[in-house]
N, C-alpha and C positions, 0 to 999 in steps of 0.2 A: 504494500500500500504506500501511497504518497500522502503524508499527513501535513496539514498546514499548522504552523506555529505563528502566534501573534505576540507582539510586544507593544504595550501602550506606554508612551513616554510623555511626560509633562515637565515644563511647558512646551508648547509647540515651537518648532525651530524658528528662531529669530523673534519670538514673541516675549512680552514681559511675563513675569511670574504673577499670575492672578488666579484666584479660586475658580474652580470649574466643576461642573457635574461630570462624573465618570461612573457610569453604571456598568460594572463588570458582571458578566453572566458566565458561571455562577458568581456569587458575591465574593468568595475568597479566591484570589489568584493562586497559581502554582508557586509563584515567587514574587516578592516585592522588595525593591531596593530604593531607599530614600536617602538623599544626600542633603544635609543642611549646613551651609557654609558658616564660618565663624561670624561673618558680618550679620547674618540673620539672628544668630544667637545673641550677639552683643546688643543689637537693636531691640530685641524682645526683652532682654534683662534690664535695659535702660528705662523701660516703660514703668509707670507707676501702677498699672493695673495688670491683672493676669492676661496673658497674651497667648493665643494659639499660634505656635510657629508652623506646625503642620498637623493635619488630621485627615483621616480617610473617611470620616463621617462626622456630622455635627456632635459637639460634646453633649448636647441635650438628647441625643438619640440613644436608644437602648441597644444599638448594634455593637458587635464586638469589633471595635475600631482600634487603630494605632494612632496615637497622638503624641506630639511633642509640645509641651506647655511650659511657659516661663512665668514664674510668679515670685515676687520678693527676692529677686536676684539669683534665683536658682532655676535650673531647667530640669524638667522631669519627663520621662518616657512613660506613657500610659499604654500598657500592653496587656490585653485580656483582663482588664479590670484592675490591674496592679500598677501602682505608681512607683517608678524607679528613678531615683535621683541620679542624673548622669554626672560622671566625674568631669572636672574642669582642668584645663591645661593652661599654663601661664602663656604659652605661645599660641599656636593655631588651635582653635577649639571646634574644628569642623567635625560633625557627627555623620556617620554613615550607618544606616540600619538596614540589615539584610535579613529578610525572613523568607524561608522556603518551607513548603508543606512537608511535614514529617520530620523536619530537622530543627535543630536549635536555632533560635534567633540570635544573630551576632550584631553587636553594636561596636563599631570601630571609632575611636577618638584619635584625631591627629595628634601625635606626640604624646599619647597617653595609653593606658592599658585598654584592652578590649574586654567587653562584657559578653558572656554567653548565657542566654536565658534557656528555660526549659523548652523541650521539643513540642511546642504547641502548634495548632493550625495557624496558617497565615491569617492576618486580619481581614475583615470584610471591607471592601472598597465601594463606597457610594459616591465619593467625590474626593478631590484633592483641594484642601482648604487651608488658608492662611489668613491671619489678621494683619500681616505686615503689608506695607505698601510695596510696589514693584521695585523701587530702588533699594530698600532694605533687604528684600528677599532675593535680590539678584544672585544667581548661582545655585539656588535651590532647585532640586529636580527629584522626580520620582519615576521609576520604571517598574511596570507590572507586566507579568506574563500570565494571561488568563488561560483557563483550560479550554482547549478546542478539540475535545475527544472525537467529535463527529464530523469535523471538516476534513474528510479524507476523500481520496479519489484513487481509482485503480491505476497501477503502473501498466505500461504496455504489455509486459509479460502476463499480468493477471487478466487483462482484457483479451489477449489471445487465448488464454486458458478458458475463460468464460465462453468465448465464441466457439471454441472446440467442444466444450461440454454441450452447448446448445446444438451444435451440429451432430454430436453423438445421439442426442435425444431424438432429433429428426430422423436420423438413420435407423434408430431402433424402432420408431413408429412405422417407417416405411417397410422394414423387414417384417414386422409383425403383421402388417396388412397383406403381405404377400403369402402368408401361411393360411391355408384353407383346411377346414375339417375334412378328413378322409371319409367319414361315414355319411349317412343321409342327412340332408339339411332341409330347412323349411323351403317350401315352394315360393317362388317369387310371383307376386300378384301380377296378372296380365290384364286386369280390368282397366279399360280406357278411362283416364281421368279428364274431366273437363276443367277449364280454367276457373269457372265460378261454381264450384261444388260447395257442399255444406261446410266442409272443413275450411275452405278458403274464405267463405263468408264469416265464419267464426273468427278466423285469424284477423281478417280486416276489421271486425268489430272491436276486438281487443286493441288493435293498433290505433283505432280511432279514439277509444276511451283514453289510452295512454297519451295520445297527442293532446287531447283536451286537458288532461291532468297535468301535462307539462306546463300549462299556463295558469290553471286555476287551483292546482293542488297546494296543500300547505307545505311550508318549509319544515325541515326537521330541525331538532334542537341544536345540533352541532354543525350545521352547514357552514356557518361563518368560521367556526374554529377550524374545521377541516380545510377550508379554502385558504385560510391564512398560513397554514403549514405548507401549502403548495406555493402560495404567492411569495413567501420568504425564501424559497429554495434558491433563488438567484444570488442571495446574499451569503449563503453558507454552503451551497452544494449538497444540502441534506434536508430531509423532511423532518424539521424540528417542530416542537410544540408551541413555539412563539409566545404564548401567553403565560405558561406555567412550566413546572418541572425543569426550571433553568434552561428552557429551550432544548431539552433532551430529545434525542432522535426518537422517531416512532419505530425504528428498526426493531425487530425484523418484519413488522407489519406495515410495509410501505408500498405494496404493489398498486393499490388503488390510487394513492396520491400521485405516484409516478405516472399513471395513466391519465389522471386529471390535469397534468401539466399540458397535455395536448390541447384540449378545448380552452384552457385558461390562456394559452398563447394567442388565441384569436379574439379574446375579449372576456369581459366579466359580467355580461348580462345574465340574468337568472335563467332564462330558457336555454341558453347555450351551455351553461354549466350543469343544468339538470338533464341535458340531452343524453349523456351516457347512461343514466339510470333508466331512461325510456328504452334505449337500445337493449340494455340488460334485461329489462322487464319483458320486452317482446321476445328476446331469445329464450328467456325462461318459459314463457308461454308456449312457444313453438316446440321447445324440447318436451314440455309436459304433454302437449296435445298430439304431437306427431310421433314422438318416440316412446314415451312412458306409457300412456294410456292403452295403446294397442297391445302391449305386452302385459300390462297390469290387469286389464279388464278385457278379456276376449269378448268383443262386441258383436252383436247381431246387427244386420242391416236395418232392422226395424227400429232399434232403440239408439242407433248411433247419434242421431241428431239431438235426442234428449240428453244423452250422456255428455255430449259436447256443450250444451247449454249449461248443464250443472257445472262442468269444468270451468267455464267462463265465470260463473257466479262465485265459485269458491276461490278462484285465482284472484279476482278483483277484490273480494272481501279481505283476503290476506295481504295483498300487495299494496293497495292504495293507502292504507293508514300509515304505513311505515316507510315505504321505499321510493319516495320521490324527492331525491336530494343528492348530496355528494357523499353521504356516509357509506361505509363499505358493506353494510348488511345485504343490499341487493346482490352483490357479487358472491357473498357466502351462500345465498339462496340458489343462485345459478350454479355455483361450483358443487354444492352438495347434491343438487338434482342431477347435474351432469355425471357426477361420480356414480350415483345410484343407477342412472339410466344405462351407463356403459356396463356396469356390473350385471344389471338385469339382462341386458342384451347378450353379454358375453356368456352368462351361465344358462341362457335359454338353450334347450336341447337342439333346436333347429338353427342355431347361429352358424353361419358359414365360416366366420373368422373370429372365433372366440378369443384367441390370444391378442388379437388387435384391439378388441374392446376392453380387455383387462388392462392392456398397456395404456390405453387412453384413459381409463379410470384412474390408474395411479398417477398419470400426468395431471389430471384434473384435481386429484386430492392434494398433490404436492403444491400446486399453485394456490388452491384454496387455503392451504395452511398459512400462506404469507399475507392473507388479507386482514384477519383479526384473530385474537385468541380463540374465538368461537369456531374458527376454521378447523380446529382439531376434530370437529365432528366428521370431517371427510375421512380422517384416519380411522375413526370409530366405525364408519360405514364400511370401510375396507375390512375391518375386523369382523363385522357382522356377516360378510360374504366369504370368509376364509374357507369354511367347510365346503362351500359350493365351488370355490375357485380351484382348490387343490387338485381334484380329479382332472380338471382341464389342463392344468400345468403339467401334471404327471402323465397325462394320457398320450398314447401313441408311441411310447418308447419305454423300454426298461432301463435305459442308460441314465445313470445318475448325473453324468456330466451334462447331458442335454437338459435335464430338469433344472440343474443348477444354473445353466446358461439362461434358461427362461426366467428364473427368479432374478438373476442379475439384470436382465433386460427390463423387468418390471421396476426394479429399484432405480435403474438408470432413468427411466421416464419419470419416476417420482421425485428424482433429484432436481427436477426443474424448479421446484420451489426454492431449494438451496441456491441454485444459480441466480435466480431472480433476486434473492435476498442479499447475497454476499458479492454480487457483481460490483456494487458501489459501496459496500459496507464491510467492516471488519468484525471479527469475532469479539475483539476487545471493545469496540464501540457498542455492539449489541449487549454485551454483558454489563457495560457501564450504564447504558440506557435502562436496562432492566433493573439494575440496582437503584437508580434514582427514582424510577416509577414505584418500586417496591417500598422504599423508605419514605418517600413523600406521600404516596397514596393517592387515591384509594387503592388499597390492596387487600381485598376481602377474600375470605376462604370459602370453600364450597358449602359449608354449613350455614353461611350467611345469605344463601340464595333467597330465603323468604323476604329479604329486603326488596328484591326486584318485584315480587308480587304485592308487597305492601304499597309500592309506588303505583303499580298497575291498578290497584283498587282504591287509590286516592282520588280526590275530586279536582286534581290539577290537570294540566295538559298531558301529564304522564299517564293519566288514567281515563282518557276520554273514551266515550262509549264504543266507538268503532275499533279502537285499539284493543279493548277488552274482548270484543266479539271475535277478532282474529285469533287471539290466544285461546279463549275458552272453546271455540270451535275445534281447534286442533287437540286440545286436552281432552275434550269429551269424545272426539273420534278415537283418540288413543285408548281411552278406557274401553270403549265399545269394541275396538279391534282386539284388545287383550281377551275380552270375554269370548269373542267369536273364534279367536285362535285356540283358546283352551277347549272349546267345543268342537274344533275341527270343521267349523262351518265353511271356511275358505276352501277346503278340499271338496266338499260336496256341492258347493255353489260356484265352482269354477272361477275362483279368485286366487290363483296360486302365488302371486307376489305379495300377498298381504303380510306374511310374517317378516320377510326382509324389509318391507316398507315400514312396518311397525318398529322394528329394531333401528332402522335408519333415522326415523323421526325422533325416537327416544334418544338417539345419539346427539341430536341438536340440543335437547334440554340438558343432557349430561354435560355437553361442552359449555353451555352457558353457566352451569354450576361451577365449572373450573375457571371461568373468566374472573379476573381480579376486580372488575367493576360490575355493579348491579343496576344498570340503567334499563328502562323499558324499551328503548329503541333497538336493543339487541334482538327483540322478538321479530324484527324484520327478516331475520335469517330463516324463519319458518315458512316464508312465502314460496319456497320451491317445493319441498316435500309435503308441507301442510296441505295444500289443495289436492295433491295426489292421494294422501291418506283419507281426506274427507270424501273424495269421490269414490274411493274403493269401499269405504264403510257404508256409504249411502246405497251404492249399487248392491252390495252384499245384503243389506237390510231389505231392499226391495225384492231381491231374488228369494230371500227367505219368506217374504210375504206371499210369493207365488207358489211356494211349496205346498203340495197337497196335504202332507201329513204335518200336523201341528201338535207338539207336545205341550204338557202343562207348563214346563219350565220356560217354553218360548213365550207364553203369555206373561209370566212374571218378569222375564228379562225385558220384554218389550215395554211393559208398563214402568219398570224401574228406570230403564234407559230414557223413556219419555219424560219422567219426572226429573232426571238429571239434566236433560236438555232444557226443560222449562226453567229450572233453577239457574242454569248458565245464562239463559237469555235474560231473565230478570236481573241477574247480577250485572250483566253487561250494560243493559240500557238504563240501569240506575245511575250510571256515570254521565257526566255532562258532555255536551258537544264542544268542549273547550280546547283551544289550541294556543299557540304562542301569541304574544301581544298583537302583532300585525297580521295574524292569520284569521282571527275570528270576527272581524268587522262584517256586519251584515248577517251573521249566522244566528240561528235560533237555538235555544236550549243550551246556551253557553254556561249557565249557572244553575240549571235545573236538570232533573232526569229527562230523558228523551220521551216526550209525550205529544206526538203530532195529533192535532185536532182533539186533544184531551184523551187520546188513547194511551192507557197506562202500559207502555211496553216494558216497564220495569216490574210488572207484576207477573210472577210465575203462573198464577191462576189463569191469566189471560192466555198465556201460551199453552197451558194444559187444555183450556177450553178450545183453542184453535185446533190443536192436535186431535182432540176428541171429536170435533166436527169432521175432520178428515177420516177418522175411524168410522164414524157413522156413515159417511159416504161410501167407504169401502165395504161396510156391511150391507148397505143397500145394493151395491153392485153384486155382492155375493148372492143375495136373494133372487137376482135376475139370472142366476146360473153361472156366474163367473166367480170361481172359488178364489177369494182374496182375503185371507185372514188379516186383520188390520193391525195386529199388535206391533210387528216390526216396522210397519209403515209410519207409526207415530213418531219415533225418533228421527227417521229419515226425513219426514216432512218438517220436523222442528229444526233440524240442522240446516236444511235448505231455506227455510223461512228466515232464520237468523241471518244467513248470508245475504239473502235478497234484501231484507230491510236495511241492513248495514250498508250495502252497496248503494242502494237508492238514496239513503240518508246522506251519505258522504258526497256522492256526485251531485245530487240535487242541491244540497245546502251550499256547496262551494261554487257551483255554477250560477246560482241565483244571488249570491252575496253581493256582487258588484251592482246589481239592479236594486237590491234591497237598501243599500247605503250608497247612493250615487256620489255623495260628496266625501266619503271617507276613503282612506287609503286601503286598498286591497291588493293582494299579491297578483290577482288576475289583471288589474289595471296596471300595476307595475311591470308585469311581464309583457303586456301589450305595448306599453310605452317604450320599453327598452329595445323592442324590435322595430317599431315604426318610427321612433324618434330617439333623441339622445336623452332619455330619462335617467334620473339620478336616484330613483327609489326613495329611500328614507329622507334624503336631503331635500326632496321636492315635497314631501308629505308633512314636514315640520317647519314652523317658523319661529324665529328668535325674536325676543322683545327687549332689545337694548334701550337704555335711557336715551331719549332724544336730546339733541343739542338744546341746552336751556330747559331741559325737561324737569329739573328739580324746581318745583313751583315755589314762589315767594308769597309771603302773606300780603294781603291787599293793603293792610294798614302800615306796612313798612317795617314792622318788628321782625326780629330774627326768630327762626323756628328752632327750638331746642329739643333735642331727643331726650326721652325719659330713660335713664339707665336701667330702671327696674323692669322695663319691657324686655330686656335681653334675657331674663330668667324664665320667660314663658315657655320657650321651646328652643330647639336647635335653630337659631336664627341664621339665615343665609347672609352673605356679605352684600347687602344692597345699600345704596347711598341714601335712600329716603330716611328722614328722621322718624323715630318712634313717637307717637303722639299720646296714646291712651291705652290703659289696661283696666278692665273692669274689676279685677281683684285689688283690694286695698293693699298698701305697702306692708311687707312683712308677712303676708298670707299667701297661701297657694290659690291658684285659679280654681274656680268652681265652688267657692265657699257659699254658705247660705245667705247671700246678700245679692241685691240687685242694684243696678246703677245705669246711668245713661251719660252720653257725651255728645257735645256739639263742638266741632272744631272751629277755629277761626276761618275766615274766608281766604282763599288763595286765588291769585290772579291766573286766569286760563288764557293762553295765547290762542290764536286762530289755528285750528288743527288741520293737518294735511289728511289726505284720503287714507294713507297707510299708517295713521297714528291712532293711539288709544289712550284714554285716561285710566290710570291703574292705581290700585291700593294694595299694599301688603296686609294680609289678614291672618291672624291665628285665633283659634277658638271657633265657635259655631255661630254663623250668622243666620240661622234659620231655626225652625222648631221652637218658636217662642221668642227668639232673639231676632233683631232686625238690624240691618246695616244698609245705608243708602248714601248716595251722593246727591246733594242739592245744588242745582245750577241756578245762577242768577245773573241778571244784567247789572247795570249800575245801581238799580234801586230795588227791584222785586225778584222773587224766586220765579224762574220761568220753566222749571222742570225738576223732577226727582227720579232717579234711577236706582232701583233696589238691586243690591249686590247679593248674589247667592252662588254657592258652589255648583258647578254643573253636575248633572247626574253621572255617577261613575259608569264608565263603559265596562269595566271589569269588576264584578262583584263576587263575593264568596258564595259557595254552593248553598242553595236553599234546600235543606233536607225536607222531604215530603212530610215528615212528622213534626220536626222541631223548627223548621224554618232556618233563617240565617242566624249566625252567632249574634248574641246580644251586643250592642254597641260596636258593630263591625265597622262603622264609619268613624275614622279617627280625624279629629279636627285640631289636634295640638300643633301640627306642623304649620309653619308659615307658608302661605301660597299667595299667588298674585291673582286678584280679581280685576276684571277689565270692563270698560265701557267703550265700545268702538266709536270712532269719530262720527259715523252716521247716526248714532243714537244720542249724541250730544246736541242740545238745542242750538240752533244756528246763531241765536243772539246771546248765548251765554258768554259772560266775561269773568265770572267768578265761580268758585266751587268750594263746598265745604262738606265735611263728613258728619253724618248723624248716625250714632250707634246707640242701641238700647239692649242692655242685658237684663232680660226679664225672667230668667230661669235660674235655678239653684242646683241643678244636677251636676255631676263631676265634669261634664263637658260644656256646661252652660256658662260660658264666659266669652269675652271678646278682647282682642288686642288689635290695634290698627296702626298703620304708618301714615305719614302725610301723603296726599295724592301727588302723582307725577305724570308726566307725558312720556310715553315710550313709542318707539317705532316698531312696526311689524315687518320683519325682513325674512324672506325665505332663507332657510338654513343654508342652502346651496350658495346663496349670494353672500351671506354673513361670513361664511368660512372660506370664501374664495381666495383671500390673501393670507390665510393663516396656515402655516406649515411648520412641522409635520402634524398630521391629524391622526390621533389614535382612535380607532373604532373598536369598541368592545366586541367580543366574539358573538354576542347575540345579534349584532347588527352588521357584522362585517360582510355578510352575504347580500345586504340591501344597499350597499353604497358602491355601485360599480364604477362611478366616474372619478373616484378618488383612489389614487395609487401612491400618494405621498405619505404612507404610513411610516412610523418610526422603524428604521431598519435594525435588525438584530443579527449580528454576525461578527466574526473575528473576536469572539469573547466579550463583546460590548453590546449595549442597547442604547439607541439614540434617544435623546430627550424629546418629549412631546410638547407642542405649543398649545394644543387643545385636545380635548378628549370627549367622545360620545360614549356614554355608559348607561347600562340599564339600571344599575344600583349605584348609590353614592360611593361605594368602595368595593370594586370588583377583585377577583382573585389575583389578577395580574399585579396588584399593588400590595399584596401581602406576602410576607416571607414564608409563612407556614406551607402554602402550596408551591413554593419555589417561584413566586411571582417574578416575572422578568422585569417589570417596571416598578419594583419595590422602592427604588431610590427616589422616584417622583414623589411619593407620599412623604418621604423624609425631608426633601429639599425644596419643594415648591409650595407656593401659596396658591391655593385653588379657589377660583371665583366662579360661582355658577351663574350662567346667563339664563334668565327665564325663557322657557319655550312652551309651545303647545302644538298639538297635532291638528293640522288643518282639517276641518270637517268633523272632528271628534274632540270637542273641548273637554270632555270628561275622561279622556284616555291619558293615564299616566304612562307615557311611552318610554321615558328615560330621562337622562340629564345631559346637559352640555356644560363643560367646564373649560375655563381658560387658566393656563398655568404660567405663573411668573416665578422666577428663581432668585433674583437678586444677585446672582453670580453668572459667570459665563456658562454656556451650555456646550458640552462636548469639545472643549478647546484643548485637544490633545492630538498627538500623532500616533498613527497605528502603522506598524511595520510588520509585514507578513513574509514568510518564506516557507519553503516546503522541505521536508526531510523524509527519507525512506524509513519505513518501519515494518515490522512483521505484523500480520493480522491479529496475532494473539498478544501483542504488547502495545504499549502506548503510555500516555501520561497517567500518573498515579491516581488513586481514588480521592474523592472529595471528602473532607472532614466536616460532618454536620455538628450542630450544637449538641452538647451533652443533654 
């Protein structure tokens, strides 16, 4: 391997010594050397106050820093929380501190003895700071060598080796397909096919639905995170995590991200980036429809169309809720289904080239293993077919050498995953990345798998109704398949592939148990084998219903299975139709159970009644001479009904959403605009409200407006310039005491407003439900209008339980927020404005606090941020800002400082040290000012936050020198030392 090494040196060549932000990733470098000349030491000691000569983080910070501080004529080194007085020399007093990971820290004093400290980790570096002026600090320097474990590239020899390995795999496949079975094989169908037959019509229908879903379907939770790992590849040559885990590599699971670099090279519009998932979805469907079903369910010509329709229904019900995005689960679904299909085809007695299919299966399994940890399911599927495969590998020869050669060829094809993983990665890099992920977490064990299902059955976007349907459909079918397999129904009812399909689907759940994280979006990997199992179970149940002989146990099994299906359906549709913030505009049932037209789909009794009606219809058909015992038809109808309702609900609600809320931001409108015009997604859907020029209003009587200090204790007050005027709680008491009060502010002079301006007031407390807050407008003499201020109705509300309703006091009014009156609502002859507030309630939230009124501009976020660089976009929104590519770069062991940030929460994981936040230094060094914003067309939507960052020191004023060194794939830079 060729590994890159980086060196960060301060100050920049030819520049003065000034403090600067230096965000090293990870925080501790491999080595740090600091040189402090005697001039700087003397200048610091001559000061009368304590002086920071040098520091790698603010002294007020809790980080493990290195600092040299001078106070009372003495100079101390602060290292790992210990203060060490440095010896002085009568002559030259230059200090050089050298710290290297895993070795003792050495302090050299010119003309004096050296100090050796304990072998502690290197200090954390967030900045290079000094209190000295450039003249006094002249000659001071710092050199840090950060860890760059993952910035490697293959040498020419390794590239040749990888190409040779790929060629060997291709040759192995070609040789395998040349071998034919010597015995009898299945006859090739000679039936003439028409271009528009039933199967082609079904394929076209699925393709049309996926094409529509490309534009209207919801985004997945990690789309932005996944795309930023791809977009930052150019800075590091590695698929790193960008936001957390110290930007650790995703290796060995980088195959999908490497593929996503292709569409990302053409643009960042959402339809373009989601196009690969559509292609994978269509490939999965074709594989299911054309390859798996004919072998899994021997079909008669009479029922082929009905079985195809059921296949469409189950496929869409499992695929649409999870797999329209850039996450890797669609590829796991395709890979596991391809592995199963090849194994099923290869072990079929009529297969002409069984070894070719087995070789292709191992190739598919090897590649699937490099997608996500859940890809280990492909290996488990190979294990499930071992007993079936061995006779084929050993057949036709008694020569052990031939058998061994065939085994080696299968392993050769399966090594494709290793070639794909290590072509651009080293074993040392993979081990280091795994260690960082394991220590920082989440790294959960198999017995913590119930956490995934706890999230699935929550009332957040992780537990939306249609997501529950997909999982519970497969789980119910799995349970029914186990019962049928134990009764050998698959043998008597001509469903020979049920048992291997059952084991293969169970392998997916087992693989998810082994995964270190427990998110619900991993259930998207069920969308390949899940529909196949559902279809096999439903067809088997229908065939059992056509059986002339019915045993007593059949009735009980049918009734118990129907009850299980009804319970699964009720549990599924008890979940809301809730999605991520910008996904559910215009949707129904986002905070309630799914009840179209008042129909309680969350009631198991309703589903039992519906299945009972189907049973009665079947019994009526039996009385007319057609023997159809209805017991096994009940669960078959229930499973099909669940899939039908879920698919119609999902497609219908998202297709109609843009028409239900024509003024709100929807992904469908964003997708359309990104194709037809240069849309910017989120930045076009939000507007900022900065203070207008002269927007801080003055009192009409000429007196100054003074802010009340006690108003600051009401809640977490943002940094806004308007003065605080009034708080209804008396001094020294908490808000919400058993007292009432009112307030009328002085008059403020209102200038003539522009069309894109608004009158604003900061409010804390509750201006409704008994309290009132209004703005009174007047001309020079009389009041000409009153505008009542209220909080807009929230777009996102907590789940309303059918029995208990919403949580009591779910609306929180303690936070400061901005209420507005647009220019169009201000009387045209208004020249003055004042605030009238009445606190008439005594409950805990029954209080009010207000600021002085002001004038703010309404500016589209895209325009407001036009000249602000670089812009950090939180991972929740990174998928929705295709027109901005000036994100803070992360590479060479450093992270660039941000000028502004768009974040869903006030403090995201990228700013915290616990998850290995890449931009933790920003929270330690910058002053963050929030700019008020609002979603256009959705005033009650709390979409996120916009922050501007000011540092007070230079940003990234250092030089980075890089060079490459050869290294073995199993060696590299040493391990990172975490806090104890």
